[in-house]
C-alpha positions in Angstrom: 72.1 112.0 55.0 73.3 112.0 58.7 76.7 111.8 60.4 77.8 109.1 62.8 80.8 109.4 65.1 82.2 107.3 68.0 85.2 107.1 70.3 86.7 104.5 72.7 90.0 105.2 74.5 91.7 106.9 77.5 90.7 110.5 76.6 87.6 112.5 77.5 85.1 111.5 74.8 83.0 114.7 74.6 85.6 117.0 73.0 86.5 114.3 70.5 82.9 113.6 69.5 82.3 117.3 69.0 85.4 117.7 66.9 84.4 114.7 64.7 80.9 116.1 64.3 82.2 119.5 63.1 83.7 117.7 60.1 80.3 116.1 59.4 78.1 119.1 59.7 77.6 119.0 55.9 75.7 115.8 56.5 73.0 117.3 58.7 72.2 120.3 60.9 68.7 119.7 62.2 69.9 118.4 65.5 72.9 116.7 67.2 73.5 114.5 70.2 75.8 112.1 72.0 75.5 109.0 74.2 78.2 108.3 76.7 78.8 105.8 79.5 80.0 107.6 82.7 80.4 105.9 86.0 78.6 102.8 84.7 75.6 104.7 83.5 74.4 105.6 80.0 73.7 109.3 79.5 72.2 110.9 76.4 72.6 114.6 75.6 71.0 116.0 72.5 69.6 119.3 71.1 67.7 120.5 68.1 69.4 123.0 65.8 73.1 123.7 65.3 75.9 121.7 66.7 76.8 124.7 68.9 73.6 124.0 70.9 74.9 120.6 71.8 78.3 121.9 72.5 76.9 124.4 75.0 75.1 121.6 76.9 78.2 119.5 77.1 80.3 122.4 78.2 77.8 122.9 81.0 77.8 119.2 82.1 81.5 118.6 81.6 81.3 114.8 81.3 84.5 112.8 82.0 83.4 109.6 80.1 85.9 108.0 77.7 83.5 106.1 75.5 80.6 107.3 73.4 78.8 107.8 70.1 77.5 110.9 68.5 75.2 112.0 65.6 74.3 115.0 63.4 70.9 114.7 61.8 69.1 115.5 58.6 65.5 114.7 59.5 63.7 111.9 57.6 61.2 110.3 60.0 59.9 112.8 62.5 60.3 116.5 62.6 63.6 118.0 63.7 63.3 118.5 67.5 64.9 117.3 70.7 62.7 114.2 71.0 63.5 112.9 67.5 67.2 113.8 67.7 69.7 110.9 68.0 70.9 109.0 69.9 67.8 106.8 70.7 67.6 104.4 73.7 65.7 101.2 74.5 63.1 100.8 77.2 65.7 100.0 79.9 67.9 103.0 79.1 71.0 100.9 78.8 71.4 100.7 75.0 71.9 103.7 72.7 71.8 103.9 68.9 72.9 106.4 66.3 71.7 105.8 62.7 72.2 106.9 59.1 69.8 105.6 56.5 66.3 104.3 56.3 64.8 101.2 58.0 62.1 100.3 55.5 60.3 97.8 57.6 60.3 99.8 60.8 56.5 100.0 61.1 56.1 96.2 61.0 58.8 95.9 63.7 57.4 98.7 65.8 54.0 97.0 65.9 55.6 93.7 66.8 57.7 95.3 69.6 54.8 97.3 70.9 52.7 94.2 71.2 55.5 92.6 73.4 55.5 95.6 75.8 58.0 98.1 74.3 57.2 101.8 74.6 58.3 104.3 71.9 58.9 108.0 72.6 59.9 109.3 69.1 58.6 109.4 65.6 61.8 108.0 64.1 62.6 104.6 62.4 65.8 104.6 64.4 64.3 103.9 67.8 63.0 100.6 66.5 66.6 99.3 66.2 67.3 100.1 69.9 64.3 98.2 71.1 64.9 95.3 68.7 68.5 94.9 70.0 67.1 95.1 73.6 64.6 92.3 72.8 67.3 90.1 71.3 69.7 90.9 74.2 67.2 89.6 76.8 67.2 86.2 75.0 71.0 85.7 74.5 72.7 88.2 76.9 75.5 88.5 74.3 75.7 92.0 72.7 77.4 91.0 69.5 75.0 88.1 68.9 72.0 90.4 69.7 73.2 92.9 67.1 73.7 90.1 64.6 70.2 88.8 65.2 68.7 92.2 64.9 70.3 93.5 61.8 69.4 90.4 59.9 65.7 91.4 60.5 66.2 95.0 59.2 65.4 96.0 55.6 66.9 99.0 54.0 70.2 100.8 53.7 71.7 101.8 57.1 74.7 102.5 59.2 74.7 102.2 63.0 76.8 103.1 66.0 75.8 101.3 69.2 76.8 101.3 72.9 75.6 99.4 76.0 76.2 100.6 79.5 76.7 96.9 80.5 79.7 96.8 78.2 81.5 100.1 78.7 84.7 98.7 77.1 82.9 98.0 73.8 81.6 100.1 70.9 79.7 98.5 67.9 79.3 99.7 64.3 77.1 98.2 61.6 77.2 99.0 57.8 74.6 98.0 55.3 74.9 99.8 51.9 76.3 102.9 53.6 79.7 104.2 54.7 81.5 103.8 58.0 85.2 104.2 58.8 87.2 103.1 61.9 90.3 105.0 62.8 92.9 103.0 64.7 95.1 105.1 67.1 97.5 104.2 69.9 95.2 102.5 72.4 92.2 104.3 71.1 89.6 103.8 68.4 87.5 106.3 66.4 84.4 105.8 64.4 82.9 108.1 61.7 80.8 108.2 58.5 83.6 109.9 56.7 87.4 109.4 57.0 87.9 113.1 57.2 86.5 113.1 60.7 89.0 110.5 62.0 92.1 111.6 60.0 92.6 114.5 62.4 93.6 111.8 65.0 95.0 108.9 63.0 95.8 108.0 59.4 95.3 104.2 60.0 91.8 103.2 59.0 89.5 100.2 58.4 86.5 100.6 56.1 83.4 98.6 56.9 82.2 96.7 53.8 78.6 95.8 53.1 76.8 93.7 55.7 79.6 93.9 58.3 79.6 94.5 62.0 82.6 95.9 63.9 83.3 95.3 67.6 85.6 98.0 68.8 87.6 97.4 72.0 90.8 98.7 73.7 92.4 95.4 72.7 91.6 95.9 69.0 88.8 95.8 66.5 87.1 92.7 65.2 85.0 92.5 62.0 82.1 90.1 61.4 79.6 89.4 58.7 75.9 89.5 59.6 75.9 85.7 59.7 78.5 85.8 62.5 81.6 84.8 60.5 84.7 86.7 61.4 86.4 88.8 58.7 90.1 89.4 58.6 91.3 92.6 56.9 94.4 94.7 57.3 94.0 98.4 58.0 94.9 101.0 55.4 97.5 103.7 56.2 96.5 106.9 54.5 99.3 109.1 53.2 97.6 112.3 54.3 98.1 115.1 56.8 95.6 115.8 59.6 92.7 117.9 58.5 92.3 121.3 60.2 89.1 123.3 60.3 89.6 127.0 60.6 87.6 130.1 59.3 91.0 131.9 58.8 89.5 135.2 59.7 86.4 134.9 57.6 83.0 135.5 59.2 81.8 132.0 58.3 82.9 128.9 56.3 80.6 129.7 53.4 82.4 133.0 52.8 85.8 131.4 53.3 85.0 128.7 50.7 83.6 131.2 48.2 87.0 133.0 48.4 88.8 129.7 48.0 87.3 129.1 44.5 90.1 130.7 42.4 92.8 128.7 44.3 90.9 125.4 44.0 90.3 125.9 40.3 94.0 126.7 39.7 95.0 123.6 41.6 92.6 121.4 39.7 93.7 122.9 36.4 97.4 122.8 37.1 97.2 119.2 38.2 96.0 118.0 34.8 96.9 120.9 32.4 100.3 122.5 32.4 99.9 124.8 29.3 97.3 125.4 26.6 99.6 123.8 24.0 100.0 120.6 26.0 97.6 117.7 26.1 95.6 117.1 29.3 97.4 114.6 31.4 95.1 112.2 33.3 97.8 109.8 34.4 98.9 111.3 37.6 100.2 108.7 40.1 99.1 109.1 43.7 100.5 107.0 46.5 97.4 107.4 48.6 98.1 104.3 50.7 101.6 103.9 52.0 101.2 100.3 53.0 102.4 99.2 49.5 99.1 99.8 47.7 99.4 102.5 45.0 96.1 104.0 43.8 96.4 105.3 40.2 94.6 108.6 39.7 93.6 109.4 36.2 92.0 107.8 33.1 93.5 104.5 32.1 91.3 103.6 29.1 93.0 102.9 25.8 92.5 105.2 22.8 90.4 102.4 21.2 88.1 102.3 24.3 87.7 106.0 24.4 86.7 106.1 20.7 84.2 103.3 21.2 82.2 105.1 23.8 78.7 105.6 22.4 77.0 106.8 25.6 77.9 108.5 28.8 75.9 108.1 32.0 76.5 110.6 34.8 75.1 109.9 38.3 75.3 111.9 41.5 73.3 113.4 44.3 72.6 117.0 45.5 74.9 119.7 44.2 77.1 117.1 42.4 74.0 116.2 40.4 73.8 119.8 39.2 77.4 119.8 38.2 76.6 116.7 36.2 73.8 118.6 34.3 76.3 121.1 33.3 78.8 118.3 32.4 76.2 116.8 30.1 76.0 120.1 28.1 79.8 120.4 27.9 80.4 116.8 26.8 77.6 116.7 24.2 78.8 120.1 22.8 82.5 119.0 22.5 82.4 115.2 22.1 79.2 114.4 20.2 78.4 111.7 22.6 74.8 111.3 24.0 74.9 111.9 27.7 72.3 111.2 30.4 72.3 112.4 34.0 70.5 110.5 36.8 70.0 111.2 40.4 71.9 108.3 42.0 69.1 107.3 44.4 66.8 106.7 41.4 69.4 105.0 39.3 70.2 102.6 42.1 66.6 101.5 42.3 66.2 100.5 38.7 67.8 98.5 36.0 70.9 100.3 34.5 70.9 100.0 30.7 74.6 100.1 30.0 77.3 98.0 28.4 81.0 97.9 27.7 80.7 101.0 25.4 79.1 103.1 28.1 81.2 105.4 30.3 79.5 105.8 33.7 80.7 108.9 35.6 80.0 109.1 39.4 80.4 112.4 41.1 80.6 112.9 44.9 82.3 115.5 47.0 83.0 113.2 49.9 83.3 110.0 47.8 81.1 108.4 50.5 77.6 109.1 49.2 75.8 105.8 49.6 73.4 106.1 46.7 76.2 107.1 44.3 78.3 104.1 45.4 75.3 101.8 44.9 74.8 103.3 41.4 78.5 102.7 40.6 78.1 99.1 41.6 75.1 98.8 39.2 77.1 100.3 36.4 80.1 98.1 37.0 77.9 95.0 37.0 76.6 96.0 33.5 80.3 96.1 32.3 80.3 99.9 31.8 83.6 101.7 32.1 83.5 103.6 35.4 85.0 107.0 36.2 84.9 108.7 39.6 85.1 112.5 40.3 85.7 113.2 43.9 87.3 115.6 46.3 88.6 112.8 48.5 91.5 110.6 47.3 91.1 108.3 50.3 87.3 107.9 49.8 85.3 104.7 49.0 84.5 106.1 45.6 88.2 106.6 44.9 88.9 103.0 45.8 86.2 101.4 43.7 86.7 103.6 40.6 89.2 102.2 38.0 89.4 105.7 36.5 89.6 108.7 38.8 89.7 112.5 38.8 90.5 114.0 42.2 89.7 117.7 42.7 91.6 118.1 46.0 89.6 121.1 47.3 90.4 120.5 51.0 87.7 120.1 53.6 84.3 121.5 52.7 82.4 122.6 55.8 79.6 124.7 54.5 76.5 122.8 53.4 76.1 125.1 50.4 78.8 123.7 48.1 80.9 126.4 46.4 84.5 125.5 45.8 83.7 121.8 45.3 81.0 122.6 42.7 83.5 124.8 40.8 86.1 122.0 40.9 83.6 119.5 39.6 82.7 121.8 36.7 86.4 122.3 36.0 86.8 118.5 36.0 84.0 118.1 33.4 85.5 120.8 31.2 88.9 119.0 31.3 87.3 115.6 30.8 85.3 116.9 27.8 88.4 118.4 26.2 90.3 115.2 26.8 87.7 113.1 25.2 87.2 115.5 22.3 90.9 115.5 21.6 91.2 111.7 21.8 88.1 111.2 19.6 89.1 114.2 17.3 85.7 115.9 17.5 87.4 119.3 17.7 90.4 120.9 16.0 93.7 121.5 17.8 93.2 125.2 17.4 89.8 125.1 19.1 91.1 122.8 21.9 94.0 125.3 22.5 91.6 128.2 22.6 89.3 126.6 25.1 92.2 125.5 27.3 93.5 129.1 27.3 90.1 130.5 28.2 89.7 127.9 31.0 93.0 128.9 32.5 91.9 132.5 32.6 88.9 131.8 34.8 90.6 131.9 38.2 91.9 135.4 37.6 88.3 136.4 36.5 87.0 134.9 39.8 89.5 136.9 41.8 88.4 140.1 40.1 84.8 139.4 41.0 85.7 138.6 44.6 87.8 141.7 44.9 84.7 143.8 44.4 82.8 141.9 47.1 82.4 145.1 49.3 80.7 146.9 46.4 78.5 143.9 45.6 77.5 143.7 49.3 76.2 147.2 49.4 74.2 146.6 46.2 72.8 143.3 47.5 71.7 144.9 50.8 69.4 147.2 48.8 67.4 144.2 47.8 67.7 142.0 50.8 64.2 142.8 52.1 62.5 142.4 48.8 59.6 139.8 48.8 59.8 139.2 45.0 62.6 139.3 42.4 62.1 138.9 38.7 65.0 137.8 36.5 
């Protein structure tokens, strides 16, 4: 998973791209880069390693450009180095591409383009897209048309950000089975893989749907399908405050987020459980969109539907998948319902055996994980009941899930998930207790006892964290050990 950002407007682009990329570091940290158009020329600056390496280069060059795209990479094709870092350019050096996803037929296209005289300098599948658009552009000299022709030839799941030095007043975005968000400001436009990156500047967004191309300009944004037909869709206005990233005195974000775990668990518990004697309340109304659309957070299945569930299917990726494995244990223990857990990328690639008596639970911290969203679509098509668990109320998963549990952990910067993992586990405990009470698979006394114990956990977490200095001294004694046996 990689992160895409972009900006078009009156402000200097480099600081904005860097700021957006900081919010997307969880998506990749092998390398980072930007492509900008300055004084009519396309310039690419990129560096392997941490985002700070790119920031140092940009601080040295001090570009004044006001349009550009950026990328943070998790390597798939080609090792993580400067050469394979994004953005990638065409032969003429006038078109630059950033890419998230996989181009499945890139080798076929690469051979074809090589035979027509194109020269490749990286090991990535991404570079093929830049050359393919260059080839189409030479035939039609219309950038939008060249992109439309090109993407129709690509196979796979991908998202793209594109600029051309011949059109410095334009920025293009493409979405095919991934996630891209456009932020609409006052005379400026932002692009990112995750709305968290643009919400620091604007709360007015457009989400690219599948097989759509966006043409961003100072005069506005136009949406098109791959076949060229224009799409009309109103922007959403998110009822959210700008996100702020700060270590708040901690040495690094991982340490900060570890210490946030008790607060996050308290917030998640208090949102749905007020007292051990009370039932769990999964009918909390959230006005996440203030343009008249209310998004109902909670579980809206009838008691009859809940009692008819004969199978639960949990799907997720990465750390969320591991929370699902624990969730399986909790649900089967308390609810007596068979529960399967699948990695979303594998589930999306095969037939989903589910029906109207199946509850499909999708878990994603960002709510934008492409494979998880694809798996949700598969489950919905099989008439399964769908429940989303996410940290992001304004995410794609939240919008497509008829039933929703929002953990509201705040921004997670560290790649190693801590507070969001704990919040996901908390959500599974609450969900299992809720189902068990509705289905009457546990007694009221046992339910009350479990709720009481659950509400004691944040205080126990604080006790452990309070002894961090003692733990640190003990851990350092073993830090250089080559083998540890548990």
